[in-house]
C-alpha positions in Angstrom: 226.2 271.1 152.5 224.5 268.1 151.0 221.3 268.3 153.8 221.2 272.0 153.1 220.5 271.6 149.4 218.4 268.7 149.8 216.6 271.1 152.4 215.9 273.7 149.8 214.8 271.3 147.3 211.7 270.8 149.8 210.6 274.3 149.9 211.1 274.6 145.7 207.8 275.2 144.4 206.0 272.8 142.2 203.7 274.6 141.1 206.0 275.9 138.6 206.8 272.3 137.1 202.7 271.6 137.0 201.4 271.7 133.9 198.0 273.2 134.6 199.7 276.7 136.1 199.5 279.5 134.1 199.4 282.4 137.0 203.1 282.1 137.6 205.8 282.0 134.9 208.9 283.6 134.5 209.9 285.6 131.5 211.2 284.0 128.5 209.8 280.6 129.4 208.3 278.7 126.0 206.4 276.0 127.8 202.7 278.4 127.8 202.4 278.2 124.0 202.9 274.4 123.9 200.6 274.5 126.6 197.5 276.6 125.2 198.1 274.4 122.2 197.8 271.1 124.1 194.6 272.3 126.1 193.2 273.8 123.0 193.8 269.9 121.3 192.0 268.2 124.6 189.2 270.8 124.4 188.6 270.0 120.6 188.6 266.4 121.2 186.5 266.1 124.0 184.0 268.7 121.7 184.7 266.1 118.6 183.8 262.7 120.8 180.5 264.6 122.2 179.3 265.5 118.7 180.2 262.6 117.3 178.7 260.6 119.9 175.1 262.6 119.6 175.3 262.4 115.5 175.5 258.4 116.3 172.8 258.4 118.9 170.4 261.1 116.3 171.2 258.8 113.3 170.8 255.5 114.9 167.2 256.8 116.8 166.5 258.3 113.0 167.3 254.4 111.5 165.1 252.8 113.8 162.6 255.1 113.5 162.6 254.6 109.5 162.9 250.6 110.1 159.8 251.0 112.5 157.9 252.7 110.3 159.0 250.2 107.4 158.2 247.6 109.9 155.0 248.3 110.6 153.8 248.9 107.0 155.0 245.6 106.1 153.2 243.7 108.9 150.1 245.4 107.7 150.4 244.7 104.2 151.4 240.8 105.2 147.8 240.9 106.9 146.5 240.8 103.6 148.5 238.0 101.8 147.2 234.7 100.8 146.0 232.8 103.6 143.2 232.7 106.1 143.0 234.7 108.9 142.8 232.9 112.8 139.5 234.4 113.3 138.0 232.3 110.4 140.1 229.1 111.1 137.4 228.0 113.0 134.6 228.6 110.9 136.5 227.3 107.7 137.4 223.8 109.5 133.8 223.4 110.2 132.9 224.2 106.5 135.8 222.1 105.0 134.0 218.8 106.5 130.8 219.6 105.7 131.7 220.2 102.0 133.5 216.8 102.4 130.3 214.8 103.3 128.5 216.5 101.0 128.7 214.6 97.2 128.9 216.6 94.5 125.1 217.0 93.6 124.9 220.7 93.0 121.2 220.5 95.0 122.9 220.1 98.1 125.1 223.8 98.3 122.7 226.7 98.8 123.4 229.6 96.6 121.7 232.7 96.2 122.0 235.8 94.6 123.6 237.8 97.1 126.6 235.0 97.6 127.4 235.6 93.7 127.4 239.4 94.5 129.8 239.0 97.7 132.2 236.8 95.6 132.4 239.6 92.8 133.3 242.2 96.2 135.7 239.5 97.5 137.6 239.1 94.3 137.8 243.1 94.1 135.5 243.1 90.9 132.9 245.6 92.5 134.6 248.6 93.9 133.1 252.7 95.1 130.9 251.2 97.7 130.6 249.8 101.3 128.0 247.2 102.5 126.1 246.3 105.4 124.5 242.6 105.3 121.4 242.7 107.5 119.1 240.4 108.1 117.4 237.7 111.4 120.6 235.7 113.4 120.6 232.6 111.8 119.6 233.4 108.0 123.4 232.8 106.7 125.1 235.9 107.0 128.5 234.8 108.1 128.6 231.5 106.2 128.3 233.4 102.9 130.9 235.3 103.6 133.0 232.6 104.8 132.2 230.9 101.5 133.2 234.1 99.6 136.5 234.4 101.9 137.2 231.0 101.1 137.2 231.3 97.2 140.0 233.9 97.1 142.0 232.5 99.9 141.9 235.4 102.2 143.9 237.1 99.5 143.6 241.1 100.4 140.8 240.5 102.8 140.9 240.8 106.7 138.1 239.9 109.1 137.5 240.7 112.6 134.8 240.5 115.5 133.2 243.5 116.4 132.4 243.8 120.7 130.6 246.2 122.8 134.0 247.5 124.6 135.9 249.6 122.6 139.3 248.7 124.2 138.5 245.2 123.2 137.5 246.4 119.3 140.8 248.3 119.3 142.3 244.7 120.3 141.0 242.8 117.9 141.0 245.6 114.9 145.0 245.5 115.6 144.9 241.7 115.4 143.4 241.9 112.4 145.6 245.0 111.2 148.6 242.9 112.4 149.0 246.6 113.9 150.8 246.6 117.4 149.8 250.6 118.1 153.7 251.2 119.0 153.1 249.1 121.9 156.5 247.7 120.8 158.1 251.2 120.0 161.7 251.5 122.3 162.2 254.9 121.1 162.7 256.4 123.9 166.2 254.8 124.3 167.0 256.9 121.6 165.3 260.0 123.5 162.2 259.8 121.2 159.2 260.0 122.4 156.7 257.7 120.8 152.3 257.8 120.4 151.1 259.1 123.5 148.8 257.4 125.9 145.4 257.8 124.4 141.8 256.4 123.9 140.4 253.5 121.6 139.0 255.6 119.4 141.7 257.1 118.4 144.1 253.8 117.9 141.5 252.9 115.6 142.4 256.1 113.8 145.8 255.5 113.5 145.3 252.0 112.4 143.1 252.9 109.4 145.8 255.8 108.7 148.5 253.1 108.2 145.9 251.4 106.6 145.3 253.7 104.0 149.6 253.4 102.9 149.4 250.1 102.5 146.0 249.8 100.7 148.0 252.6 98.4 151.0 250.4 97.7 149.0 247.1 97.1 147.1 248.8 95.1 149.4 250.2 92.7 151.0 246.4 92.5 147.8 244.5 92.4 145.0 247.0 90.7 142.6 245.3 93.6 141.2 247.1 96.4 141.7 245.4 99.8 138.1 243.8 101.4 137.5 244.4 105.4 134.7 242.5 107.0 133.8 243.6 110.3 130.8 241.2 111.5 128.7 241.2 114.9 128.0 245.1 114.3 124.8 244.6 116.4 127.0 243.5 118.9 128.6 247.5 119.7 126.3 249.3 122.3 123.5 251.7 121.5 125.0 254.5 123.7 127.2 257.7 123.4 130.5 255.9 123.2 129.0 252.7 120.5 127.7 256.0 118.5 131.2 257.4 118.2 132.5 254.2 117.1 130.3 253.4 114.1 130.5 257.1 113.4 134.3 257.0 113.3 133.9 253.0 111.0 131.4 254.7 108.7 133.7 257.9 108.1 136.7 255.5 107.2 134.5 253.0 105.0 133.3 256.5 102.8 137.2 257.5 102.4 137.7 254.3 101.4 135.0 253.5 99.0 135.8 256.9 97.6 138.9 256.2 96.7 138.4 252.6 95.3 141.3 251.5 98.1 139.5 248.9 100.2 135.8 247.9 100.6 134.2 247.3 104.2 131.6 244.6 104.7 129.5 245.5 107.7 127.5 242.3 108.8 124.8 243.2 111.7 121.5 241.1 113.2 119.8 244.4 114.0 118.0 247.1 112.5 119.7 249.8 114.5 122.9 249.6 112.3 121.2 250.6 109.5 119.4 253.2 111.0 122.8 254.9 112.1 124.6 254.3 108.8 121.5 255.9 106.7 122.2 259.2 108.4 125.5 260.0 106.4 125.6 257.3 103.8 126.2 258.5 100.1 128.1 255.2 99.0 126.1 252.6 101.5 124.3 249.7 99.6 122.4 247.2 101.8 121.9 243.5 101.2 119.1 242.5 102.9 119.9 238.7 103.8 116.4 236.7 104.5 114.6 233.0 104.8 114.9 230.6 102.1 111.9 230.4 99.8 109.3 227.3 100.1 111.1 225.8 97.0 114.4 226.1 98.2 113.6 225.6 101.5 112.4 222.3 100.7 115.2 221.2 98.7 117.9 222.2 101.5 116.0 219.8 103.9 115.5 217.0 101.6 119.1 217.0 101.0 120.4 217.5 104.1 118.3 214.9 105.5 119.5 212.9 102.7 122.6 213.5 104.2 122.6 212.6 108.2 119.9 209.7 108.0 120.3 208.8 103.8 116.5 209.3 103.7 114.5 210.4 101.2 111.0 212.2 102.5 108.4 212.8 100.2 107.2 216.5 98.8 104.1 216.9 101.0 105.9 216.1 104.0 108.5 218.5 103.3 106.0 221.2 102.6 104.4 221.1 105.9 107.2 220.7 107.9 108.5 224.3 106.0 105.2 225.7 106.6 105.7 225.6 110.1 109.4 226.2 110.6 110.1 228.3 107.6 112.6 229.0 105.9 115.5 229.4 108.1 118.8 227.5 107.8 119.6 227.3 111.3 116.2 226.0 111.4 116.3 223.4 108.8 119.3 222.3 109.9 118.7 221.3 113.3 115.2 219.9 111.7 117.7 217.8 109.3 119.2 216.5 112.1 116.6 215.2 114.5 115.4 212.0 114.3 112.2 213.2 114.5 111.0 216.0 112.6 108.0 216.9 113.5 108.8 216.7 117.4 111.3 218.9 116.8 109.9 221.3 115.0 107.3 221.9 117.8 110.7 222.1 120.1 111.4 225.0 118.4 108.3 226.3 118.1 107.4 225.9 121.7 111.2 227.1 122.7 110.1 230.3 120.8 107.2 230.8 122.6 108.6 230.3 125.8 111.6 233.4 124.7 108.9 235.1 124.3 106.8 234.7 127.5 109.8 234.9 129.5 110.3 238.5 128.2 107.1 240.1 127.6 104.4 237.6 129.5 101.3 239.9 130.8 100.3 240.7 134.8 97.2 241.8 134.5 95.5 243.7 137.6 97.8 242.4 140.1 101.2 244.2 138.6 103.2 245.8 141.2 103.5 249.6 140.5 107.6 249.0 140.9 107.5 247.1 137.3 105.7 249.6 135.6 108.2 249.5 133.0 108.2 246.4 132.3 104.7 246.0 132.2 104.8 248.8 129.1 107.5 246.7 127.5 105.4 243.4 127.8 101.3 245.3 126.4 103.3 247.4 123.9 104.5 243.9 122.9 101.5 241.7 122.7 99.4 244.6 121.3 102.0 244.2 118.1 101.7 240.3 118.1 98.0 240.4 117.8 98.0 243.6 115.4 100.4 240.6 113.1 97.9 238.0 114.0 95.1 240.1 113.0 96.9 241.3 109.7 97.8 237.6 108.8 94.0 236.8 109.1 92.7 239.7 106.8 95.4 238.8 104.5 94.3 235.2 104.1 90.5 236.0 103.8 91.8 238.6 100.7 94.6 236.5 99.0 94.3 239.1 96.2 95.1 241.9 98.3 97.6 240.3 100.0 99.5 240.0 96.2 99.1 243.7 95.7 99.1 245.8 98.8 103.2 247.1 99.2 102.8 248.4 102.6 100.7 245.5 104.2 102.3 242.3 102.6 102.9 238.6 103.6 105.9 237.4 102.2 107.7 234.0 103.4 104.3 232.9 105.4 105.0 236.2 107.8 102.8 239.3 107.6 104.5 242.3 107.9 103.5 246.0 109.3 105.1 249.4 108.4 107.7 250.2 111.2 105.5 253.9 111.5 102.5 251.9 111.8 104.4 249.3 114.0 105.2 252.3 116.5 101.5 253.7 116.3 100.2 250.4 117.7 102.7 250.1 120.5 102.3 253.8 121.4 105.8 253.5 121.9 108.9 254.3 119.3 111.7 253.0 121.2 110.8 249.2 122.1 110.8 248.0 118.8 114.6 248.1 118.9 114.6 246.2 122.0 112.5 243.3 120.1 115.1 242.9 117.7 118.0 242.6 120.0 116.2 240.2 121.6 115.1 238.4 118.7 111.3 238.7 118.8 110.6 240.9 116.3 112.5 241.7 112.9 113.1 244.8 111.4 114.2 244.3 107.3 116.1 247.0 105.3 112.6 248.3 104.0 111.7 249.3 107.5 109.0 246.5 107.8 108.4 245.2 111.4 107.8 241.1 111.3 108.0 238.2 113.3 111.8 237.4 114.1 111.3 233.6 112.7 108.6 231.7 111.3 108.2 229.5 114.9 107.9 232.8 116.6 105.2 233.8 114.6 103.5 230.2 115.2 104.4 231.5 118.8 102.3 234.4 118.2 99.3 232.7 117.1 99.0 230.2 120.2 99.3 233.1 122.5 96.8 235.6 120.8 94.1 232.6 120.1 94.4 231.3 124.0 90.8 231.9 125.2 91.2 235.0 128.1 94.0 236.8 126.2 92.1 239.7 125.2 90.5 240.4 128.5 94.2 239.6 130.5 95.6 242.4 127.5 93.0 245.3 128.6 93.4 244.4 132.3 97.4 245.1 132.0 96.5 247.9 129.7 94.2 249.7 132.3 96.5 248.9 135.3 99.6 250.3 133.4 97.2 253.2 133.2 96.0 253.6 136.8 99.6 253.4 137.8 100.7 256.3 135.7 97.6 258.4 136.8 98.4 257.4 140.3 102.0 259.1 139.6 100.4 262.1 138.3 97.8 262.8 141.3 98.8 265.0 144.4 97.0 264.7 147.3 96.0 267.3 149.6 94.6 267.3 152.9 93.0 269.5 154.8 93.3 269.4 158.7 91.0 271.4 159.5 88.1 269.3 158.0 90.1 266.0 159.3 89.2 267.5 163.1 85.5 268.1 162.1 86.0 271.9 161.1 83.9 273.6 158.6 85.1 276.6 156.0 82.7 279.4 155.3 83.3 281.2 151.8 82.2 284.7 150.9 82.7 286.9 148.0 84.9 289.9 148.5 85.2 292.7 146.0 89.1 291.2 144.9 87.8 287.7 145.1 86.5 285.6 147.8 87.3 284.4 151.0 87.5 281.2 152.7 87.2 281.2 156.7 87.4 278.3 159.0 84.4 277.6 161.8 85.4 275.5 164.1 83.1 273.1 165.4 81.3 273.4 169.0 81.6 270.6 171.0 85.6 271.2 171.0 86.8 273.9 173.9 88.2 277.0 172.7 91.5 276.3 173.8 91.8 273.1 172.0 90.7 275.2 168.9 93.6 276.4 166.3 93.8 280.4 166.4 91.5 281.7 163.2 94.1 283.8 161.6 96.1 284.0 158.6 99.7 282.8 160.3 97.8 279.4 160.9 97.5 278.3 157.4 94.6 276.4 157.9 92.4 278.8 159.4 91.9 281.8 157.2 93.0 281.8 153.2 92.3 284.4 151.3 92.7 283.3 147.2 92.3 286.2 144.5 90.8 284.9 141.2 91.5 286.9 137.8 88.2 287.1 135.9 
């Protein structure tokens, strides 16, 4: 009996006792209501857990995103706090050492009118404009900017060096603004997509948008605009990419200047930057930095010679040296540091002469036709150098005209020509930018062309006054013209005439007829057929009256 009960229990349906069995229940069973309540509770619990997880994830992502945006604004704002930017540390170390070696005599410092204006700009006293410093290399533009930044201890200003590659420019701009272009953004962990990969110009646009937010907050707090210094604008390539970059920077400079939130200062050695900014400028102000005048250059040379060698130089010697080397601070410093000043002056002149000849030497009648472009480049440069030397002779012969003539003036010991006239002399409008980039000729903000420096002008005089220069220049010009003529000439060879044949020309009502007369000494079989299909035997030309 016991065995039978155990056997029956083995075949008893266990699904009746299962919690998840809904299909088979005995009538009157009360477990179905409790099971339904338990299933609904578990489903609600799972749904609540999922919703809570999603809400927590969304809240964490939102909080991180807001924190990241706050951190970006805070980092950019910290870039304009007091202190010198790392890019300026190298300049300021040398600047401070030079100032420590100088005595308290104020004559040792070279203060210009532009320096006082730059100090006002960096202090936030001049607003509503953006500025372009243009001048030859070595005139002291960077030193003036460094001095102005030092006076305010880098407060409310940042500094960056331009570059030809837009990607490198983007990196330097990010370092100056303390902006990472969302490269450290980890919002993807919360399924939040960050800024998409894009070009350098769009990244620069984003950086200026963030800068504008920072500028508004700092203007409300300090009531002063930010100052952004972009040095070396001439390093940007003069092509489509470079034009787009300059246009973007100018648009931002115009917008920030019009609102008074920031002042942008561009620094360039080449004229093409001013020529490009002039097209769309409404608030642009140009500061033309030139060489020091004679009296100030003599004072600078005297003070620096006293500092380096503790020597007092007579005024006559100072004037004679400055009349040769000019008022370029770079050259004056090199001369003052050398033991023999006159030897150093001659070395600088020969260096400039060698630089000019290395790029623009005349090749004469032996010039190969493959280097015709170089021939044009060199002859144009020599024509312009000759025109400047001749202009200097005319001005020296008529000193009264030199004082009243505005177009053909002679300042700082160097003659000048208007840009339009210089292009007429060269017969080329495009080479002047290349000469300016090579530091051979210089174009100022008033569109006047001159030698890049007084030593370069001395080199022009020596080259033009060399015996046989005019003949060599004329031979080079004729050779260039001959090569161009060969390029425009097409040679047509009549094969029938080469075979000692002849052509007979007869007039017709429609025009005239050209027919071949074969030579008599050749056999008839060897002669070409006198047909139109031959292409050389009979030719009919129609000429309209």
